[in-house]
Every structure is written in C-alpha cells, then in structure tokens.
N, C-alpha and C positions, 0 to 999 in steps of 0.2 A: 505493500498500499504507499501511497503517495505520502510525502510529508503534506504536501496539499491539502490529502482526501482526508488526513488526521487531522489537521487543522481545524478542516470545515466539521467534522463527527466527533470530536472532544468538545470538551466544557472550555466556552469563550474565557479568556481574561480577561479581568478588570486593568484601569493603566495601571492602580496601585500595583496588581499584580505584577503587572509584567514587569514594574519598575523591580520590584525585589526579586523576583525571577531571575532579571538581568545578573544579579549579583551572584547567586545561591543553583538554576536553574536557566543557563540564558536561552540553548536551544528551547526550552517552552513559549520564551519571549519570543523568539525571532522565528519560530511555528506558527507562533498565533497572527502574524505579520501580515502572513499568507490569507487573512480572513479580512485583517480589518488596519488597514497602511494610518493609522490614529496616532501623531504625535505627540500631541501638547504636554502632558505631564513633565517630560524630559525639559521641555523649554523650559513650564512655569518655574519649576525645580531648579532651574540654567537662573533664571531671571532674580531668585529670590534670592539666593547664593551670591549670586555679581552685586546685585544691590547691599546685601549686608555685608558681603567684607568690602566692599567703597566706605561705606556707611563708617566701618570702622577704621579702617586707614586714613581716612579724613580727623574722624574725633579723635584716635588715639597718636596718628603721625603727624598729619597734615600735609596737604602735595603742595606746600611748596615746601618744606620739608625733604618729599620724596625729590622732587623735582633736583636741586640739590644736592641730594646723596647720586641722585642719579649721573649728574652733572660730574662728579668730583670719583664717580667710577669710572670714565670714558677719558684717558689720555688726551683725545682730541679734545673733546670739549672743556675739560678744564683750560685747555692752551685759549680756545677762542674766548672766556670769561674771563682768561686774565689777563684778553686786552680790553675790556671795560671798566667806566669807570664802577665808584661803587654804586652809585644810585642807579646805570644802567643796569649794573649783573644784578641788581635787585628785581629790575621791573623784567627782566629777561627772566630767570627765574621763576619768577610770579607770572610770566605769560605761558611759559613749559607745566608749570603746575595745575593752570585753569584747562591747559588741554589735556593733561593727563586726567583731572578728575572725569568731563567729557566723556572723555574714551572709556576710562573706568565705568560709569553709569550706563553708557550706552555699548559696554561691551557685549550686552547679551543680542543682539541685533545682528553686530557685526558676526560672532561666534555660529548665529543662522543663517548668514551670507554665503562665510566659509564653508557649513553643513551644504546648503545646498549644491555648491559646487564639487564640494566629493562626492556627493551621492549623482550629480550629473556622469562624472569621471568614471566612479563604477559603474554604471547605469551601460552606459555606453562601451564601459569596457569588457564587463562580462557579458554582454547582449551581442557585439560585433566581434569582439575576440576567440569568444568560448560558444556561440553558438546558444547563449541562455534566453529564455525569456520575459524576463524578469520585468516591471515597468518601474518608472521612475519614484512614484512614493512610495513604492518596495525599500527601491534602495537609500531614498532618505528617511525613512523610520529605521533602517538599520542604522542607518549614521547615527542619529539622536539617541536610540537605546544605547549604542555601544558607545559614547561618548557621559554615559552617565560618575563614570570611575574618576572622571575629572573635575567633579563636586567636589571632591574629597580636599582636592590643593584650595580650593575656596575657604572650607569649611575648618582644615588646619591652619589656614592665614589667619582666620578668625580666632582661634584660640590661641594662637603662640604672640598672635599682635598684644590682646588683650590676658595674657600674663608676660609680657613684655620681653620675650625670647627675639623679636626678629623686627625690632626696630632699628638699633644704631647702622647697620648697614642694609637696607630695606631695597629692594630689589623688584619695582613694580612687575618686570618682566619675565622674574625667576623669581616668587616669592618664599617659596618653599625648599627644602631640600631635598626633596626624594627623587631626585637626579644628580649623576656625576657633574655638569657644568655647573650646580649652585656651589661648590667647594671650590674650583679651577677661577677663584676671582684676580688670581694674578697673572692668569694667560692669557692668550690674545684671545680678540673678542671672535674668531671665527672657530677657535677650538672650544671655546666655552658654549658657542652655539651647537658647535657638531654634538659634545657631548649631553646638553641638556636636552637632546631628544633621548638618551636614556634614562626616560624616565618610568618609574613603577608604574604610574596610572597613565601613561601614555600605553608603554606596551599594553598593558590590559586591556583598556582601548581599542590597542591595533588586533591582542589576539579576539576581542567579541566580537570587531568589524568582520575579521576571516571568519568566522563561526557561524557568524551571521546573512553575510554574504555565499556562502557557501548553501544553507539552507534556502536563502528563497531561491536562489538560480538553481536549485537541483547538480552543480559542479562538485566537483572535490576541494577537499578545503586545501590542498596543494593550488588549486587552479587558482580561487577564490586568493590565495596568501600571495600571488603573482600581483593580482591586481591592485589590492590593498597596500602590501610592502610594495610595490613596483613605484605606485602614487606617493608613497611616505617617502622615499629616498628622492624623488625626483623633488618634490617641495623641501625637504634638510637641504638638498645640494644648492637650491636657490637662497633659502634662509643661512646658511655658513659661507655663498659667496656675495650675498650683501652685506652680512658681518665682515667679512674679509676687506668687504673696499669702504666700509665705514670707520673704519681701524688705520 
C-alpha cells in the first residue's frame, strides 16, 4: 500500500499533532501532508518565537549595543568607523541598530520567503530530476515542518539572554553556540560562515527535509538527499563567498 493510501485511510492529524510528531515520529507528519498541505501552525510558532526573541534582545541588550558589538566583531567595519567623528559614529551605530531591529521583527516574513524559494527548488528538482509527481504545496509544507527544530535557537537565545549568559559579545547572526562557527571568533569571516553551517538544529532540519521529501515524492532517501543536500551546499557556497568578499 502506498504512503498516500495510508495517509488517506489513517487517522488525520491535527496541526498540533503534526508539530509534536515532527520531533518524535516525523514520518507520520510528512505522510499526513499527502492528505493536507496545511502549514499555518509552524509559521505561527516561528512568528511567536521570533518576536519574543527580538523583544528580549531589545529590552535586555538594546539594538544600539548589538550594532556596536557587530561592528567590533568586524575588522573592516571597525576600520571604517574609526574614520568618523564621535557624533558621526554614534549616529551610524544608531542607524545600524534601527535596521537590525526592523529586520529582526520582520524575520518571520523573510524566513517565509526563503522557505517558498527552497520549496520551489525542491519541487522542481525532485519532479523534473527524478520523475516524481509532488505538488508545490506538499513541498512547502515539508519545508515548514522540517524547519521546526530551528525554533530552539530562538528559545535558547531568550533563555541565555535572560540569564546573562549571552550578552557581552552577542552576535545577532549567530546568537547561540550550537555550531562550530560560534566558537571561531578569531577566524576569517568565510571560515566562520562555513563552520556555522555545522549547526545541531540545521542538521536536524536537513534530516527532516530528506525524510519529508522522500515520503511525499515516493523516492528513496538517497534521491531526496541529493536534492536537499545539493541545494544546501549551493547556498552555503554563496554565503561563504559573500563572507569572503566582505572580509
């Protein structure tokens, strides 16, 4: 019996059950996507965690301070700032802080757009590359549910800031030490960018994406991995190259 038949005959999952099963029984969640491509709860959770994390940063650290720390962590930015007067530097830091604040509050929308792009790439690759018959909606739902482990980054960030663990050298782009790059503060930017990809929750998301794509497409996990890992490496190369240019 096919996964789709099992999904139709089995007990439908609620959105809450899907979220829970993503962590304890992911195959159930992704099989249920064959029945319904609803994805609203992962987005709501992402929105809540993102806003809560941003409020915590704003209240406990302040985005002007975050901007100042970000400048201090970049040799090129520090050099540019050193050429400004004290008043000019203060205004520039404040502008950077405001932009960081706006981006942080709107990050859920940005993440949604990125998820749409990833889903489109996965859909095109698995269908045209391996002859699957998935829909875009199925691929998008897989991406949304597979990204749920990343919520722990925001939750840990909140806990660490509230307990004063992560405030002195806060890095908005890499706030929690769940990846190798976090501990390479003195390394070149491109090295930190590359090593930051080896993140516990990013790898968890990667594994879930492979499982989900395999289930909705009816293809092997190896074929799904070629698609998921292939695009992940593509974007990693771009990120590393951009970091190298900025250094």
